[in-house]
All heavy atoms as TSV, in Angstrom:
chain	resi	resn	atom	element	x	y	z
A	1	MET	N	N	120.967	174.936	164.930
A	1	MET	CA	C	120.490	173.562	165.011
A	1	MET	C	C	120.412	173.106	166.471
A	1	MET	O	O	119.453	172.482	166.869
A	1	MET	CB	C	121.426	172.671	164.186
A	1	MET	CG	C	121.200	171.213	164.366
A	1	MET	SD	S	120.011	170.644	163.154
A	1	MET	CE	C	120.054	168.941	163.450
A	2	PHE	N	N	121.454	173.404	167.241
A	2	PHE	CA	C	121.502	172.984	168.640
A	2	PHE	C	C	120.407	173.661	169.455
A	2	PHE	O	O	119.835	173.063	170.349
A	2	PHE	CB	C	122.896	173.276	169.213
A	2	PHE	CG	C	123.115	172.697	170.570
A	2	PHE	CD1	C	123.145	171.318	170.767
A	2	PHE	CD2	C	123.249	173.511	171.688
A	2	PHE	CE1	C	123.332	170.774	172.010
A	2	PHE	CE2	C	123.435	172.980	172.945
A	2	PHE	CZ	C	123.480	171.610	173.108
A	3	THR	N	N	120.098	174.927	169.123
A	3	THR	CA	C	119.048	175.634	169.851
A	3	THR	C	C	117.687	174.998	169.598
A	3	THR	O	O	116.863	174.918	170.516
A	3	THR	CB	C	118.957	177.107	169.402
A	3	THR	OG1	O	119.918	177.373	168.412
A	3	THR	CG2	C	119.127	178.043	170.531
A	4	LYS	N	N	117.440	174.527	168.371
A	4	LYS	CA	C	116.175	173.855	168.072
A	4	LYS	C	C	116.059	172.562	168.860
A	4	LYS	O	O	114.989	172.211	169.354
A	4	LYS	CB	C	116.063	173.569	166.577
A	4	LYS	CG	C	115.821	174.785	165.738
A	4	LYS	CD	C	115.656	174.402	164.283
A	4	LYS	CE	C	115.428	175.612	163.421
A	4	LYS	NZ	N	115.259	175.267	162.005
A	5	LEU	N	N	117.183	171.867	168.981
A	5	LEU	CA	C	117.186	170.615	169.738
A	5	LEU	C	C	116.902	170.879	171.217
A	5	LEU	O	O	116.121	170.156	171.843
A	5	LEU	CB	C	118.522	169.903	169.569
A	5	LEU	CG	C	118.655	168.526	170.202
A	5	LEU	CD1	C	117.635	167.579	169.604
A	5	LEU	CD2	C	120.061	167.977	169.998
A	6	LEU	N	N	117.498	171.931	171.769
A	6	LEU	CA	C	117.239	172.289	173.170
A	6	LEU	C	C	115.783	172.722	173.371
A	6	LEU	O	O	115.156	172.377	174.377
A	6	LEU	CB	C	118.192	173.380	173.631
A	6	LEU	CG	C	119.651	172.962	173.855
A	6	LEU	CD1	C	120.494	174.176	174.221
A	6	LEU	CD2	C	119.754	171.904	174.935
A	7	ALA	N	N	115.243	173.463	172.412
A	7	ALA	CA	C	113.849	173.902	172.513
A	7	ALA	C	C	112.913	172.703	172.452
A	7	ALA	O	O	111.923	172.620	173.194
A	7	ALA	CB	C	113.538	174.888	171.394
A	8	PHE	N	N	113.220	171.722	171.579
A	8	PHE	CA	C	112.408	170.511	171.477
A	8	PHE	C	C	112.471	169.724	172.779
A	8	PHE	O	O	111.456	169.239	173.276
A	8	PHE	CB	C	112.894	169.654	170.307
A	8	PHE	CG	C	112.179	168.334	170.205
A	8	PHE	CD1	C	110.879	168.276	169.726
A	8	PHE	CD2	C	112.792	167.162	170.601
A	8	PHE	CE1	C	110.207	167.071	169.632
A	8	PHE	CE2	C	112.130	165.953	170.521
A	8	PHE	CZ	C	110.830	165.911	170.033
A	9	LYS	N	N	113.671	169.615	173.364
A	9	LYS	CA	C	113.838	168.886	174.623
A	9	LYS	C	C	113.039	169.558	175.737
A	9	LYS	O	O	112.348	168.896	176.514
A	9	LYS	CB	C	115.315	168.825	174.998
A	9	LYS	CG	C	115.571	168.163	176.329
A	9	LYS	CD	C	117.035	168.268	176.718
A	9	LYS	CE	C	117.201	167.893	178.168
A	9	LYS	NZ	N	118.456	168.328	178.715
A	10	LYS	N	N	113.084	170.886	175.794
A	10	LYS	CA	C	112.360	171.621	176.828
A	10	LYS	C	C	110.847	171.435	176.663
A	10	LYS	O	O	110.142	171.174	177.642
A	10	LYS	CB	C	112.709	173.105	176.759
A	10	LYS	CG	C	112.018	173.927	177.820
A	10	LYS	CD	C	112.404	175.395	177.727
A	10	LYS	CE	C	111.648	176.175	178.776
A	10	LYS	NZ	N	111.862	177.607	178.669
A	11	ALA	N	N	110.358	171.522	175.438
A	11	ALA	CA	C	108.922	171.336	175.183
A	11	ALA	C	C	108.505	169.902	175.524
A	11	ALA	O	O	107.425	169.674	176.064
A	11	ALA	CB	C	108.609	171.656	173.728
A	12	TYR	N	N	109.352	168.940	175.205
A	12	TYR	CA	C	109.048	167.542	175.478
A	12	TYR	C	C	108.963	167.289	176.984
A	12	TYR	O	O	108.057	166.608	177.463
A	12	TYR	CB	C	110.117	166.642	174.860
A	12	TYR	CG	C	109.912	165.176	175.138
A	12	TYR	CD1	C	108.949	164.453	174.453
A	12	TYR	CD2	C	110.669	164.516	176.102
A	12	TYR	CE1	C	108.745	163.111	174.707
A	12	TYR	CE2	C	110.475	163.166	176.372
A	12	TYR	CZ	C	109.516	162.466	175.662
A	12	TYR	OH	O	109.323	161.143	175.920
A	13	LEU	N	N	109.884	167.857	177.743
A	13	LEU	CA	C	109.890	167.645	179.192
A	13	LEU	C	C	108.738	168.368	179.893
A	13	LEU	O	O	108.278	167.927	180.936
A	13	LEU	CB	C	111.227	168.098	179.779
A	13	LEU	CG	C	112.447	167.239	179.385
A	13	LEU	CD1	C	113.726	167.849	179.967
A	13	LEU	CD2	C	112.275	165.814	179.862
A	14	GLU	N	N	108.252	169.458	179.322
A	14	GLU	CA	C	107.166	170.210	179.934
A	14	GLU	C	C	105.785	169.678	179.555
A	14	GLU	O	O	104.786	170.051	180.156
A	14	GLU	CB	C	107.268	171.689	179.556
A	14	GLU	CG	C	108.461	172.373	180.197
A	14	GLU	CD	C	108.622	173.814	179.755
A	14	GLU	OE1	O	107.874	174.273	178.874
A	14	GLU	OE2	O	109.507	174.490	180.297
A	15	ASP	N	N	105.720	168.794	178.559
A	15	ASP	CA	C	104.430	168.237	178.115
A	15	ASP	C	C	103.956	167.206	179.125
A	15	ASP	O	O	104.612	166.206	179.373
A	15	ASP	CB	C	104.597	167.606	176.742
A	15	ASP	CG	C	103.287	167.062	176.199
A	15	ASP	OD1	O	102.227	167.454	176.699
A	15	ASP	OD2	O	103.330	166.250	175.257
A	16	GLU	N	N	102.786	167.459	179.714
A	16	GLU	CA	C	102.251	166.558	180.733
A	16	GLU	C	C	100.969	165.861	180.274
A	16	GLU	O	O	100.244	165.296	181.091
A	16	GLU	CB	C	101.986	167.337	182.025
A	16	GLU	CG	C	103.254	167.868	182.667
A	16	GLU	CD	C	102.963	168.534	183.989
A	16	GLU	OE1	O	101.800	168.565	184.414
A	16	GLU	OE2	O	103.909	169.043	184.602
A	17	SER	N	N	100.681	165.873	178.991
A	17	SER	CA	C	99.439	165.262	178.524
A	17	SER	C	C	99.434	163.752	178.740
A	17	SER	O	O	98.409	163.170	179.043
A	17	SER	CB	C	99.203	165.582	177.046
A	17	SER	OG	O	100.268	165.082	176.260
A	18	GLY	N	N	100.560	163.104	178.612
A	18	GLY	CA	C	100.638	161.666	178.874
A	18	GLY	C	C	100.404	161.350	180.341
A	18	GLY	O	O	99.751	160.369	180.680
A	19	ALA	N	N	100.902	162.193	181.221
A	19	ALA	CA	C	100.704	161.985	182.653
A	19	ALA	C	C	99.230	162.105	183.015
A	19	ALA	O	O	98.722	161.347	183.838
A	19	ALA	CB	C	101.529	163.001	183.445
A	20	THR	N	N	98.544	163.020	182.374
A	20	THR	CA	C	97.112	163.188	182.636
A	20	THR	C	C	96.346	161.934	182.218
A	20	THR	O	O	95.463	161.464	182.936
A	20	THR	CB	C	96.571	164.422	181.883
A	20	THR	OG1	O	97.318	165.563	182.288
A	20	THR	CG2	C	95.112	164.641	182.195
A	21	ALA	N	N	96.684	161.383	181.067
A	21	ALA	CA	C	96.019	160.170	180.599
A	21	ALA	C	C	96.272	159.009	181.552
A	21	ALA	O	O	95.361	158.226	181.850
A	21	ALA	CB	C	96.504	159.811	179.198
A	22	ILE	N	N	97.475	158.908	182.062
A	22	ILE	CA	C	97.805	157.851	183.020
A	22	ILE	C	C	97.007	158.041	184.310
A	22	ILE	O	O	96.484	157.082	184.891
A	22	ILE	CB	C	99.316	157.815	183.302
A	22	ILE	CG1	C	100.059	157.329	182.061
A	22	ILE	CG2	C	99.639	156.932	184.502
A	22	ILE	CD1	C	101.566	157.443	182.153
A	23	GLU	N	N	96.882	159.281	184.761
A	23	GLU	CA	C	96.113	159.545	185.982
A	23	GLU	C	C	94.649	159.163	185.800
A	23	GLU	O	O	94.053	158.540	186.684
A	23	GLU	CB	C	96.215	161.038	186.342
A	23	GLU	CG	C	97.597	161.424	186.840
A	23	GLU	CD	C	97.791	162.928	186.922
A	23	GLU	OE1	O	96.856	163.677	186.543
A	23	GLU	OE2	O	98.857	163.355	187.365
A	24	TYR	N	N	94.065	159.498	184.666
A	24	TYR	CA	C	92.681	159.106	184.402
A	24	TYR	C	C	92.547	157.591	184.346
A	24	TYR	O	O	91.556	157.027	184.810
A	24	TYR	CB	C	92.163	159.727	183.106
A	24	TYR	CG	C	91.796	161.192	183.239
A	24	TYR	CD1	C	92.245	162.119	182.307
A	24	TYR	CD2	C	91.008	161.640	184.282
A	24	TYR	CE1	C	91.913	163.462	182.415
A	24	TYR	CE2	C	90.671	162.977	184.405
A	24	TYR	CZ	C	91.127	163.883	183.462
A	24	TYR	OH	O	90.795	165.206	183.577
A	25	GLY	N	N	93.528	156.918	183.767
A	25	GLY	CA	C	93.511	155.457	183.730
A	25	GLY	C	C	93.549	154.845	185.123
A	25	GLY	O	O	92.848	153.875	185.402
A	26	LEU	N	N	94.382	155.412	185.985
A	26	LEU	CA	C	94.458	154.916	187.366
A	26	LEU	C	C	93.159	155.149	188.131
A	26	LEU	O	O	92.712	154.297	188.907
A	26	LEU	CB	C	95.627	155.578	188.098
A	26	LEU	CG	C	97.019	155.161	187.634
A	26	LEU	CD1	C	98.089	156.018	188.312
A	26	LEU	CD2	C	97.255	153.695	187.933
A	27	ILE	N	N	92.536	156.307	187.895
A	27	ILE	CA	C	91.255	156.577	188.547
A	27	ILE	C	C	90.198	155.587	188.068
A	27	ILE	O	O	89.442	155.033	188.870
A	27	ILE	CB	C	90.807	158.036	188.275
A	27	ILE	CG1	C	91.732	159.012	189.005
A	27	ILE	CG2	C	89.357	158.261	188.683
A	27	ILE	CD1	C	91.551	160.463	188.622
A	28	ALA	N	N	90.143	155.333	186.762
A	28	ALA	CA	C	89.171	154.382	186.210
A	28	ALA	C	C	89.419	152.983	186.762
A	28	ALA	O	O	88.474	152.268	187.097
A	28	ALA	CB	C	89.241	154.375	184.680
A	29	ALA	N	N	90.683	152.581	186.880
A	29	ALA	CA	C	91.004	151.266	187.438
A	29	ALA	C	C	90.566	151.177	188.901
A	29	ALA	O	O	90.032	150.160	189.338
A	29	ALA	CB	C	92.493	150.984	187.305
A	30	GLY	N	N	90.792	152.235	189.651
A	30	GLY	CA	C	90.372	152.256	191.056
A	30	GLY	C	C	88.863	152.141	191.209
A	30	GLY	O	O	88.364	151.416	192.073
A	31	ILE	N	N	88.129	152.845	190.354
A	31	ILE	CA	C	86.670	152.761	190.387
A	31	ILE	C	C	86.216	151.349	190.030
A	31	ILE	O	O	85.311	150.803	190.664
A	31	ILE	CB	C	86.044	153.816	189.460
A	31	ILE	CG1	C	86.289	155.221	190.026
A	31	ILE	CG2	C	84.551	153.565	189.254
A	31	ILE	CD1	C	85.923	156.343	189.085
A	32	ALA	N	N	86.842	150.750	189.014
A	32	ALA	CA	C	86.466	149.399	188.602
A	32	ALA	C	C	86.702	148.391	189.721
A	32	ALA	O	O	85.865	147.517	189.982
A	32	ALA	CB	C	87.237	148.997	187.354
A	33	VAL	N	N	87.836	148.506	190.399
A	33	VAL	CA	C	88.138	147.591	191.510
A	33	VAL	C	C	87.131	147.767	192.639
A	33	VAL	O	O	86.648	146.802	193.220
A	33	VAL	CB	C	89.592	147.804	192.016
A	33	VAL	CG1	C	89.835	147.106	193.322
A	33	VAL	CG2	C	90.587	147.338	190.964
A	34	THR	N	N	86.776	149.013	192.932
A	34	THR	CA	C	85.791	149.286	193.981
A	34	THR	C	C	84.444	148.667	193.650
A	34	THR	O	O	83.802	148.049	194.501
A	34	THR	CB	C	85.641	150.804	194.186
A	34	THR	OG1	O	86.929	151.373	194.485
A	34	THR	CG2	C	84.666	151.116	195.297
A	35	ILE	N	N	84.018	148.826	192.393
A	35	ILE	CA	C	82.743	148.232	191.969
A	35	ILE	C	C	82.785	146.715	192.086
A	35	ILE	O	O	81.829	146.095	192.548
A	35	ILE	CB	C	82.390	148.679	190.544
A	35	ILE	CG1	C	82.022	150.162	190.532
A	35	ILE	CG2	C	81.246	147.847	189.965
A	35	ILE	CD1	C	81.866	150.757	189.147
A	36	MET	N	N	83.895	146.104	191.677
A	36	MET	CA	C	84.006	144.641	191.765
A	36	MET	C	C	83.943	144.167	193.214
A	36	MET	O	O	83.310	143.156	193.522
A	36	MET	CB	C	85.301	144.160	191.099
A	36	MET	CG	C	85.268	144.279	189.600
A	36	MET	SD	S	86.647	143.506	188.718
A	36	MET	CE	C	88.069	144.066	189.599
A	37	ILE	N	N	84.566	144.904	194.117
A	37	ILE	CA	C	84.531	144.525	195.533
A	37	ILE	C	C	83.122	144.643	196.085
A	37	ILE	O	O	82.636	143.751	196.788
A	37	ILE	CB	C	85.524	145.392	196.348
A	37	ILE	CG1	C	86.955	145.008	195.995
A	37	ILE	CG2	C	85.284	145.241	197.844
A	37	ILE	CD1	C	88.014	145.935	196.567
A	38	ILE	N	N	82.438	145.731	195.753
A	38	ILE	CA	C	81.069	145.931	196.247
A	38	ILE	C	C	80.140	144.853	195.700
A	38	ILE	O	O	79.346	144.276	196.440
A	38	ILE	CB	C	80.566	147.342	195.893
A	38	ILE	CG1	C	81.327	148.376	196.717
A	38	ILE	CG2	C	79.071	147.477	196.122
A	38	ILE	CD1	C	81.070	149.809	196.312
A	39	VAL	N	N	80.225	144.589	194.399
A	39	VAL	CA	C	79.365	143.573	193.798
A	39	VAL	C	C	79.683	142.195	194.372
A	39	VAL	O	O	78.778	141.408	194.657
A	39	VAL	CB	C	79.500	143.586	192.260
A	39	VAL	CG1	C	78.845	142.376	191.629
A	39	VAL	CG2	C	78.898	144.863	191.690
A	40	GLY	N	N	80.948	141.904	194.569
A	40	GLY	CA	C	81.316	140.617	195.151
A	40	GLY	C	C	80.818	140.459	196.571
A	40	GLY	O	O	80.401	139.369	196.974
A	41	THR	N	N	80.835	141.530	197.322
A	41	THR	CA	C	80.382	141.490	198.713
A	41	THR	C	C	78.865	141.397	198.811
A	41	THR	O	O	78.328	140.623	199.591
A	41	THR	CB	C	80.866	142.746	199.462
A	41	THR	OG1	O	82.287	142.822	199.364
A	41	THR	CG2	C	80.472	142.702	200.916
A	42	LEU	N	N	78.173	142.186	198.014
A	42	LEU	CA	C	76.716	142.249	198.107
A	42	LEU	C	C	76.004	141.320	197.133
A	42	LEU	O	O	74.779	141.204	197.190
A	42	LEU	CB	C	76.240	143.683	197.851
A	42	LEU	CG	C	76.736	144.744	198.829
A	42	LEU	CD1	C	76.232	146.118	198.413
A	42	LEU	CD2	C	76.283	144.429	200.235
A	43	GLY	N	N	76.739	140.661	196.261
A	43	GLY	CA	C	76.135	139.819	195.234
A	43	GLY	C	C	75.247	138.726	195.798
A	43	GLY	O	O	74.119	138.524	195.349
A	44	GLY	N	N	75.725	138.006	196.782
A	44	GLY	CA	C	74.951	136.933	197.393
A	44	GLY	C	C	73.701	137.437	198.073
A	44	GLY	O	O	72.619	136.846	197.969
A	45	THR	N	N	73.830	138.549	198.758
A	45	THR	CA	C	72.686	139.153	199.452
A	45	THR	C	C	71.612	139.587	198.456
A	45	THR	O	O	70.424	139.348	198.672
A	45	THR	CB	C	73.144	140.372	200.280
A	45	THR	OG1	O	74.180	139.958	201.162
A	45	THR	CG2	C	71.995	140.958	201.074
A	46	LEU	N	N	72.042	140.227	197.357
A	46	LEU	CA	C	71.089	140.663	196.346
A	46	LEU	C	C	70.400	139.476	195.677
A	46	LEU	O	O	69.192	139.515	195.414
A	46	LEU	CB	C	71.789	141.532	195.299
A	46	LEU	CG	C	72.215	142.912	195.757
A	46	LEU	CD1	C	73.024	143.606	194.682
A	46	LEU	CD2	C	71.009	143.752	196.123
A	47	GLN	N	N	71.151	138.434	195.420
A	47	GLN	CA	C	70.561	137.252	194.796
A	47	GLN	C	C	69.510	136.627	195.712
A	47	GLN	O	O	68.422	136.251	195.273
A	47	GLN	CB	C	71.636	136.218	194.462
A	47	GLN	CG	C	71.082	135.003	193.752
A	47	GLN	CD	C	72.181	134.036	193.350
A	47	GLN	OE1	O	73.351	134.234	193.666
A	47	GLN	NE2	N	71.799	132.987	192.669
A	48	THR	N	N	69.807	136.529	196.988
A	48	THR	CA	C	68.840	135.992	197.948
A	48	THR	C	C	67.583	136.853	197.997
A	48	THR	O	O	66.457	136.339	198.010
A	48	THR	CB	C	69.479	135.910	199.343
A	48	THR	OG1	O	70.662	135.138	199.273
A	48	THR	CG2	C	68.519	135.315	200.361
A	49	MET	N	N	67.767	138.167	198.002
A	49	MET	CA	C	66.628	139.073	198.065
A	49	MET	C	C	65.752	138.937	196.824
A	49	MET	O	O	64.528	138.839	196.925
A	49	MET	CB	C	67.110	140.510	198.204
A	49	MET	CG	C	65.981	141.540	198.367
A	49	MET	SD	S	66.542	143.210	198.649
A	49	MET	CE	C	67.337	143.601	197.106
A	50	PHE	N	N	66.363	138.908	195.638
A	50	PHE	CA	C	65.586	138.793	194.404
A	50	PHE	C	C	64.904	137.426	194.301
A	50	PHE	O	O	63.790	137.322	193.778
A	50	PHE	CB	C	66.447	139.078	193.180
A	50	PHE	CG	C	66.734	140.544	192.971
A	50	PHE	CD1	C	68.040	141.000	192.884
A	50	PHE	CD2	C	65.706	141.472	192.881
A	50	PHE	CE1	C	68.316	142.341	192.691
A	50	PHE	CE2	C	65.954	142.804	192.702
A	50	PHE	CZ	C	67.263	143.252	192.615
A	51	THR	N	N	65.556	136.387	194.766
A	51	THR	CA	C	64.942	135.051	194.776
A	51	THR	C	C	63.723	135.048	195.688
A	51	THR	O	O	62.669	134.482	195.330
A	51	THR	CB	C	65.970	133.994	195.220
A	51	THR	OG1	O	67.099	134.035	194.348
A	51	THR	CG2	C	65.370	132.613	195.191
A	52	SER	N	N	63.835	135.684	196.825
A	52	SER	CA	C	62.715	135.764	197.766
A	52	SER	C	C	61.541	136.531	197.156
A	52	SER	O	O	60.394	136.117	197.260
A	52	SER	CB	C	63.179	136.437	199.062
A	52	SER	OG	O	62.096	136.678	199.903
A	53	ILE	N	N	61.844	137.640	196.507
A	53	ILE	CA	C	60.787	138.438	195.871
A	53	ILE	C	C	60.126	137.625	194.759
A	53	ILE	O	O	58.897	137.605	194.624
A	53	ILE	CB	C	61.366	139.768	195.319
A	53	ILE	CG1	C	61.788	140.674	196.471
A	53	ILE	CG2	C	60.357	140.467	194.409
A	53	ILE	CD1	C	62.579	141.886	196.049
A	54	ASN	N	N	60.940	136.933	193.961
A	54	ASN	CA	C	60.412	136.108	192.878
A	54	ASN	C	C	59.505	134.995	193.409
A	54	ASN	O	O	58.437	134.725	192.848
A	54	ASN	CB	C	61.565	135.529	192.059
A	54	ASN	CG	C	61.098	134.806	190.824
A	54	ASN	OD1	O	60.043	135.114	190.289
A	54	ASN	ND2	N	61.889	133.845	190.376
A	55	THR	N	N	59.909	134.386	194.501
A	55	THR	CA	C	59.115	133.306	195.098
A	55	THR	C	C	57.776	133.831	195.612
A	55	THR	O	O	56.722	133.224	195.411
A	55	THR	CB	C	59.897	132.642	196.259
A	55	THR	OG1	O	61.160	132.181	195.767
A	55	THR	CG2	C	59.139	131.491	196.853
A	56	GLN	N	N	57.826	134.999	196.234
A	56	GLN	CA	C	56.592	135.591	196.773
A	56	GLN	C	C	55.648	136.010	195.649
A	56	GLN	O	O	54.423	135.879	195.769
A	56	GLN	CB	C	56.918	136.792	197.649
A	56	GLN	CG	C	57.592	136.406	198.941
A	56	GLN	CD	C	58.036	137.631	199.751
A	56	GLN	OE1	O	57.716	138.768	199.391
A	56	GLN	NE2	N	58.758	137.395	200.836
A	57	LEU	N	N	56.175	136.519	194.551
A	57	LEU	CA	C	55.333	136.927	193.430
A	57	LEU	C	C	54.745	135.730	192.695
A	57	LEU	O	O	53.599	135.792	192.225
A	57	LEU	CB	C	56.128	137.790	192.454
A	57	LEU	CG	C	56.512	139.191	192.933
A	57	LEU	CD1	C	57.405	139.883	191.916
A	57	LEU	CD2	C	55.274	140.033	193.206
A	58	ALA	N	N	55.503	134.644	192.593
A	58	ALA	CA	C	55.057	133.463	191.869
A	58	ALA	C	C	54.079	132.632	192.697
A	58	ALA	O	O	53.240	131.935	192.149
A	58	ALA	CB	C	56.257	132.609	191.457
A	59	GLY	N	N	54.214	132.677	193.997
A	59	GLY	CA	C	53.422	131.788	194.849
A	59	GLY	C	C	52.220	132.425	195.339
A	59	GLY	O	O	51.098	132.228	195.362
């Protein structure tokens, strides 16, 4: 019985599938933050550009 418990403990400690999922989550969060920063920085510029294009096409 004790050997099965030790084997289960060893298998549990060697399992890294949860760590991989956490790493992918952190990568996805980093990408999302980067996209939000880029959109926030360039958002005003893009809006001005599209407004200008719209005005030129309409007029």
